[in-house]
MIDRENRO-219826 format. One record per atom (N, C-alpha, C, O): atom name; x, y, z; residue in one letter. Coordinates in nm, 4 decimals. Atoms other than C-alpha are relative to their C-alpha. Last residue first. Layout:
<rs>
finu;u;v;w;balum
CA;X;Y;Z;A
...
</rs>
This chain:
<rs>
finu;u;v;w;balum
N;0.1160;-0.0817;-0.0023;X
CA;-2.2543;-1.9142;4.7575;X
C;-0.1201;-0.0520;0.0761;X
O;-0.2234;0.0147;0.0815;X
N;-0.0231;-0.1102;-0.0826;X
CA;-1.9324;-2.0971;4.8319;X
C;-0.1176;0.0914;0.0329;X
O;-0.1314;0.1480;0.1414;X
N;-0.0235;0.0528;-0.1246;X
CA;-2.0369;-2.4301;4.6867;X
C;0.0181;0.1217;0.1008;X
O;-0.0303;0.1143;0.2137;X
N;0.1217;0.0576;-0.0576;X
CA;-2.1762;-2.2653;4.3856;X
C;0.0012;-0.0383;0.1343;X
O;-0.0919;-0.0090;0.2094;X
N;0.0732;-0.1231;-0.0109;X
CA;-1.8569;-2.0718;4.3162;X
C;-0.1361;-0.0478;0.0654;X
O;-0.1758;0.0058;0.1688;X
N;-0.0530;-0.0569;-0.1153;X
CA;-1.6700;-2.4058;4.3542;X
C;-0.0759;0.1387;0.0443;X
O;-0.0928;0.1668;0.1630;X
N;0.0497;0.0846;-0.1134;X
CA;-1.8898;-2.5583;4.1033;X
C;0.0535;0.0422;0.1415;X
O;-0.0105;0.0238;0.2450;X
N;0.1299;-0.0279;-0.0170;X
CA;-1.8235;-2.2783;3.8615;X
C;-0.0568;-0.0851;0.1257;X
O;-0.1340;-0.0368;0.2085;X
N;0.0152;-0.1326;-0.0542;X
CA;-1.4497;-2.3100;3.9132;X
C;-0.1470;0.0325;0.0306;X
O;-0.1772;0.0820;0.1391;X
N;-0.0351;0.0225;-0.1427;X
CA;-1.4707;-2.6835;3.8465;X
C;-0.0105;0.1353;0.0709;X
O;-0.0632;0.1409;0.1821;X
N;0.1146;0.0732;-0.0480;X
CA;-1.6511;-2.6214;3.5134;X
C;0.0168;-0.0095;0.1656;X
O;-0.0731;0.0083;0.2478;X
N;0.1059;-0.0880;-0.0009;X
CA;-1.3888;-2.3571;3.4182;X
C;-0.1283;-0.0645;0.0685;X
O;-0.2036;0.0041;0.1375;X
N;-0.0166;-0.0992;-0.1103;X
CA;-1.1097;-2.5815;3.5031;X
C;-0.1148;0.0944;0.0210;X
O;-0.1491;0.1280;0.1344;X
N;-0.0022;0.0628;-0.1287;X
CA;-1.2517;-2.8735;3.3095;X
C;0.0163;0.1010;0.1148;X
O;-0.0531;0.1022;0.2165;X
N;0.1394;-0.0009;-0.0551;X
CA;-1.3268;-2.6403;3.0120;X
C;-0.0182;-0.0660;0.1401;X
O;-0.1058;-0.0284;0.2180;X
N;0.0954;0.0663;0.0869;X
CA;-0.9510;-2.5989;2.9752;X
C;-0.1467;0.0070;0.0556;X
O;-0.1702;0.0581;0.1651;X
N;0.1433;0.0087;-0.0397;X
CA;-0.6937;-2.3637;3.1042;X
C;-0.0760;-0.0806;-0.0952;X
O;-0.0604;-0.0665;-0.2165;X
N;0.0839;-0.1171;-0.0232;X
CA;-0.3164;-2.4014;3.0673;X
C;-0.1431;-0.0440;0.0248;X
O;-0.1693;-0.1565;0.0677;X
N;-0.0760;-0.1209;-0.0361;X
CA;-0.0247;-2.6381;2.9995;X
C;-0.0912;0.1237;-0.0029;X
O;-0.0472;0.2271;-0.0530;X
N;0.0075;-0.0790;0.1113;X
CA;-0.2166;-2.9208;2.8303;X
C;0.0687;0.1265;0.0111;X
O;0.0825;0.1980;-0.0881;X
N;-0.0203;0.0714;0.1209;X
CA;-0.1502;-3.1991;3.0779;X
C;0.0157;0.0807;-0.1246;X
O;0.0923;0.0424;-0.2130;X
N;-0.1379;0.0233;0.0137;X
CA;-0.1171;-2.9474;3.3655;X
C;0.0336;-0.0738;-0.1442;X
O;0.1238;-0.0376;-0.2198;X
N;-0.0086;0.1478;0.0375;X
CA;-0.4816;-2.8481;3.3506;X
C;0.1493;-0.0178;-0.0546;X
O;0.1837;0.0215;-0.1661;X
N;-0.0568;-0.0004;0.1245;X
CA;-0.5051;-2.5338;3.5576;X
C;-0.0027;-0.1477;-0.0393;X
O;-0.0195;-0.2378;0.0429;X
N;0.0416;0.1034;0.0962;X
CA;-0.6917;-2.4391;3.8730;X
C;0.0755;0.0222;-0.1366;X
O;0.0845;0.1333;-0.1889;X
N;-0.0583;-0.0146;0.1348;X
CA;-0.5449;-2.2646;4.1678;X
C;-0.0426;-0.1148;-0.0756;X
O;-0.0271;-0.2313;-0.0392;X
N;0.0336;0.0973;0.0889;X
CA;-0.7334;-2.2155;4.5096;X
C;0.0774;0.0353;-0.1360;X
O;0.0863;0.1528;-0.1717;X
N;-0.0489;-0.0557;0.1361;X
CA;-0.6205;-2.0219;4.8150;X
C;-0.0048;-0.1269;-0.0970;X
O;0.0484;-0.2348;-0.0710;X
N;-0.0284;0.1125;0.0928;X
CA;-0.8244;-2.0991;5.1322;X
C;0.0284;0.0543;-0.1334;X
O;-0.0536;0.1222;-0.1952;X
N;-0.0025;-0.0243;0.1550;X
CA;-0.8040;-1.8350;5.4018;X
C;0.0324;-0.1315;-0.0617;X
O;0.1171;-0.2093;-0.0179;X
N;0.1401;-0.0048;0.0445;X
CA;-0.9130;-1.8903;5.7682;X
C;-0.0134;0.0272;-0.1490;X
O;-0.1222;0.0436;-0.2042;X
N;0.0902;-0.0270;-0.1006;X
CA;-0.5714;-2.0279;5.8897;X
C;-0.1594;0.0026;-0.0539;X
O;-0.2274;-0.0988;-0.0698;X
N;-0.0723;-0.0810;-0.0940;X
CA;-0.3644;-2.0468;5.5814;X
C;-0.0944;0.0573;0.1032;X
O;-0.1472;0.1665;0.0825;X
N;0.0811;-0.0547;-0.1097;X
CA;-0.4922;-2.3202;5.3655;X
C;0.0918;0.0779;0.0873;X
O;0.1992;0.0292;0.1228;X
N;-0.0773;-0.0406;-0.1093;X
CA;-0.3382;-2.3930;5.0234;X
C;-0.0930;0.0667;0.1090;X
O;-0.1749;0.1542;0.0810;X
N;0.0602;-0.0633;-0.1215;X
CA;-0.5091;-2.5921;4.7668;X
C;0.0926;0.0364;0.0991;X
O;0.1721;-0.0485;0.1393;X
N;-0.1001;-0.0101;-0.0969;X
CA;-0.4041;-2.6889;4.4052;X
C;-0.0707;0.0798;0.1175;X
O;-0.1434;0.1766;0.0949;X
N;-0.0614;-0.1321;-0.0164;X
CA;-0.7150;-2.7896;4.2324;X
C;0.1213;-0.0127;0.0843;X
O;0.1381;-0.1110;0.1565;X
N;-0.0295;-0.0364;-0.1324;X
CA;-0.8055;-3.1537;4.1336;X
C;0.0762;0.1428;0.0015;X
O;0.1734;0.1629;-0.0713;X
N;-0.0916;-0.1250;0.0283;X
CA;-0.9846;-3.2654;3.8311;X
C;0.0210;0.0596;0.1404;X
O;-0.0726;0.0887;0.2149;X
N;-0.1268;0.0411;0.0409;X
CA;-1.1479;-3.6153;3.8372;X
C;0.0792;0.1114;-0.0364;X
O;0.1584;0.0958;-0.1294;X
N;-0.0419;-0.0619;0.1290;X
CA;-1.4866;-3.4469;3.8464;X
C;0.1329;-0.0640;-0.0550;X
O;0.1607;-0.0546;-0.1745;X
N;0.1220;0.0391;0.0922;X
CA;-1.6157;-3.6671;4.1351;X
C;0.0367;0.0431;-0.1478;X
O;0.0165;-0.0322;-0.2429;X
N;-0.0259;0.1393;0.0214;X
CA;-1.2709;-3.6275;4.3095;X
C;-0.1059;-0.0535;-0.0964;X
O;-0.0795;-0.1401;-0.1798;X
N;-0.1200;0.0167;0.0820;X
CA;-1.2957;-3.2506;4.2713;X
C;0.0223;-0.1515;-0.0399;X
O;0.0580;-0.1845;-0.1530;X
N;0.0313;-0.0363;0.1377;X
CA;-1.6493;-3.2458;4.4087;X
C;0.1178;-0.0050;-0.0990;X
O;0.0957;-0.0254;-0.2184;X
N;0.0940;0.0935;0.0559;X
CA;-1.5533;-3.4590;4.7066;X
C;-0.0278;0.0369;-0.1375;X
O;-0.0203;-0.0462;-0.2280;X
N;-0.0800;0.1254;0.0385;X
CA;-1.2332;-3.2585;4.7703;X
C;-0.1064;-0.0887;-0.0559;X
O;-0.0751;-0.1498;-0.1580;X
N;-0.0600;-0.0291;0.1282;X
CA;-1.4460;-2.9298;4.7664;X
C;0.0697;-0.1325;-0.0424;X
O;0.0623;-0.1671;-0.1603;X
N;0.0957;0.0103;0.1040;X
CA;-1.6550;-3.0556;5.0447;X
C;0.0588;0.0210;-0.1393;X
O;0.0121;-0.0400;-0.2355;X
N;0.0374;0.1408;0.0065;X
CA;-1.3404;-3.1369;5.2563;X
C;-0.1237;-0.0057;-0.1145;X
O;-0.1258;-0.0949;-0.1993;X
N;-0.1049;0.0809;0.0610;X
CA;-1.1971;-2.8001;5.1724;X
C;-0.0372;-0.1445;-0.0103;X
O;-0.0043;-0.2103;-0.1090;X
N;0.0163;-0.0376;0.1460;X
CA;-1.5142;-2.6206;5.2698;X
C;0.1032;-0.0829;-0.0752;X
O;0.0677;-0.1345;-0.1812;X
N;0.1313;0.0585;0.0457;X
CA;-1.5167;-2.8064;5.6150;X
C;-0.0151;0.0316;-0.1687;X
O;-0.0551;-0.0530;-0.2487;X
N;-0.0265;0.1397;0.0195;X
CA;-1.1524;-2.7072;5.6552;X
C;-0.1262;-0.0735;-0.0463;X
O;-0.1185;-0.1615;-0.1320;X
N;-0.0810;0.0107;0.1189;X
CA;-1.2297;-2.3401;5.5939;X
C;0.0338;-0.1504;-0.0227;X
O;0.0438;-0.1933;-0.1377;X
N;0.0831;-0.0366;0.1224;X
CA;-1.5120;-2.3515;5.8261;X
C;0.0665;-0.0237;-0.1238;X
O;0.0141;-0.0754;-0.2225;X
N;0.0688;0.1244;0.0340;X
CA;-1.2851;-2.5255;6.0888;X
C;-0.1063;0.0273;-0.1234;X
O;-0.1435;-0.0663;-0.1940;X
N;-0.0942;0.1113;0.0641;X
CA;-1.0474;-2.2263;6.0656;X
C;-0.0941;-0.1275;-0.0380;X
O;-0.0926;-0.1747;-0.1516;X
N;-0.0648;0.0926;-0.0940;X
CA;-1.3251;-1.9795;6.1528;X
C;0.0804;-0.0994;-0.0796;X
O;0.0443;-0.1392;-0.1904;X
N;-0.0215;-0.0536;-0.1342;X
CA;-1.4526;-1.6619;5.9865;X
C;0.0635;-0.0919;0.0878;X
O;0.1228;-0.0433;0.1841;X
N;0.1025;0.0528;-0.0902;X
CA;-1.3863;-1.7854;5.6270;X
C;0.0103;0.0710;0.1378;X
O;0.1153;0.1298;0.1636;X
N;-0.0298;-0.0159;-0.1485;X
CA;-1.1892;-1.6257;5.3513;X
C;-0.1266;-0.0440;0.0908;X
O;-0.2425;-0.0140;0.0621;X
N;0.1229;-0.0099;-0.0812;X
CA;-1.1943;-1.7490;4.9950;X
C;0.0383;0.0040;0.1410;X
O;0.1170;-0.0760;0.1916;X
N;-0.0181;0.0071;-0.1495;X
CA;-0.8932;-1.6762;4.7695;X
C;-0.1413;0.0098;0.0546;X
O;-0.2166;0.0995;0.0167;X
N;0.0941;-0.0550;-0.0702;X
CA;-0.9297;-1.7617;4.3863;X
C;0.0291;-0.0217;0.1570;X
O;0.0584;-0.1323;0.2024;X
N;-0.0178;0.0037;-0.1384;X
CA;-0.6982;-1.8414;4.1196;X
C;-0.1117;0.0615;0.0701;X
O;-0.1802;0.1457;0.0120;X
N;0.0935;-0.0893;-0.0771;X
CA;-0.7186;-1.9193;3.7552;X
C;0.0170;-0.0207;0.1470;X
O;0.0440;-0.1329;0.1898;X
N;0.0875;0.0616;-0.1181;X
CA;-0.4239;-2.0684;3.5616;X
C;-0.1084;0.1001;0.0468;X
O;-0.0993;0.2182;0.0132;X
N;0.0680;0.1154;0.0497;X
CA;-0.2198;-2.0010;3.2425;X
C;-0.0726;-0.0812;0.1084;X
O;-0.0853;-0.2036;0.1040;X
N;-0.1004;0.1058;0.0470;X
CA;-0.0023;-1.7491;3.4127;X
C;-0.0509;-0.1329;-0.0257;X
O;-0.0080;-0.2319;0.0334;X
N;-0.1427;-0.0359;-0.0141;X
CA;-0.2661;-1.5420;3.5948;X
C;0.0853;-0.1225;-0.0526;X
O;0.0673;-0.2350;-0.0059;X
N;-0.0813;0.0815;0.0892;X
CA;-0.6400;-1.5330;3.5473;X
C;0.1369;0.0456;0.0146;X
O;0.1619;0.1660;0.0092;X
N;-0.0883;-0.0796;0.0618;X
CA;-0.8303;-1.4140;3.8675;X
C;0.0797;-0.0938;-0.0977;X
O;0.1144;-0.2066;-0.0629;X
N;-0.1291;0.0538;0.0182;X
CA;-1.1482;-1.5896;3.9742;X
C;0.0856;0.0981;-0.0781;X
O;0.0363;0.1729;-0.1626;X
N;-0.0744;0.0035;-0.1386;X
CA;-1.4614;-1.4370;4.1238;X
C;0.1442;-0.0357;-0.0163;X
O;0.2237;-0.0079;0.0734;X
N;-0.0513;-0.1273;-0.0222;X
CA;-1.5895;-1.3580;3.7657;X
C;0.0755;0.0141;0.1323;X
O;0.1527;0.1082;0.1508;X
N;-0.0528;0.0209;-0.1385;X
CA;-1.6298;-1.7307;3.6808;X
C;0.0707;0.1391;0.0335;X
O;0.1935;0.1480;0.0327;X
N;0.0802;0.0917;-0.0698;X
CA;-1.8471;-1.7528;3.3597;X
C;0.0435;-0.0019;0.1573;X
O;-0.0332;-0.0431;0.2443;X
N;0.1253;-0.0769;-0.0355;X
CA;-1.6800;-1.4405;3.2161;X
C;-0.0895;-0.0884;0.0890;X
O;-0.1620;-0.0348;0.1728;X
N;-0.0200;-0.0804;-0.1306;X
CA;-1.3667;-1.6350;3.2319;X
C;-0.1030;0.0882;0.0396;X
O;-0.1085;0.1323;0.1544;X
N;-0.0050;0.0908;-0.1067;X
CA;-1.5104;-1.8822;2.9640;X
C;0.0301;0.0778;0.1327;X
O;-0.0375;0.0520;0.2323;X
N;0.1356;0.0284;-0.0371;X
CA;-1.5828;-1.6000;2.7214;X
C;-0.0095;-0.0948;0.1176;X
O;-0.0996;-0.0732;0.1987;X
N;0.0616;-0.1310;-0.0308;X
CA;-1.2289;-1.4712;2.7145;X
C;-0.1397;-0.0281;0.0487;X
O;-0.1772;0.0155;0.1576;X
N;-0.0410;-0.0357;-0.1372;X
CA;-1.0885;-1.8211;2.7102;X
C;-0.0666;0.1281;0.0604;X
O;-0.1017;0.1368;0.1781;X
N;0.0783;0.0812;-0.0772;X
CA;-1.2927;-1.9050;2.3965;X
C;0.0304;0.0138;0.1557;X
O;-0.0539;-0.0040;0.2437;X
N;0.1386;-0.0507;0.0062;X
CA;-1.1469;-1.6091;2.2104;X
C;-0.0859;-0.0905;0.1002;X
O;-0.1713;-0.0349;0.1694;X
N;0.0158;-0.1440;-0.0423;X
CA;-0.7892;-1.6800;2.3332;X
C;-0.1455;0.0336;0.0016;X
O;-0.1974;0.0723;0.1063;X
N;-0.0645;-0.0999;0.0821;X
CA;-0.7891;-2.0650;2.2769;X
C;-0.0506;0.1379;0.0575;X
O;-0.1448;0.1448;0.1365;X
N;0.0908;-0.1026;0.0620;X
CA;-0.8880;-2.2968;2.5487;X
C;0.0808;0.1092;-0.0594;X
O;0.1725;0.1683;-0.0023;X
N;-0.0271;-0.1302;-0.0422;X
CA;-0.6662;-2.5996;2.5735;X
C;-0.0873;0.1013;-0.0419;X
O;-0.1245;0.0969;-0.1592;X
N;-0.0815;-0.1023;0.0894;X
CA;-0.8310;-2.9129;2.4945;X
C;0.0218;0.1274;0.0625;X
O;-0.0638;0.1787;0.1346;X
N;0.0627;-0.1161;0.0564;X
CA;-0.9601;-3.1698;2.7454;X
C;0.1030;0.0889;-0.0763;X
O;0.2236;0.0904;-0.0514;X
N;-0.0708;-0.1235;-0.0478;X
CA;-0.8056;-3.5110;2.7836;X
C;-0.0766;0.1278;-0.0563;X
O;-0.1188;0.1271;-0.1719;X
</rs>
């Protein structure tokens, strides 16, 4: 199990994923696509990455928008697992 990021480490870690917002012990990001099927294709690609990492985001799809939330429930906040997956998501989007 990963350890909870403390305040100093958390500040540095959040700089690695500037597209994400920190809120209530989690990071969130909204990604908008032009077509619904693009959003679905993205989620399918993300599912493979998440399964490989054995760390799964909360995903909500609303037409062309995909809302993501990352946190490590076992420790009640953010860990390196969340930051690493956020960076992989960013790479997938770019």
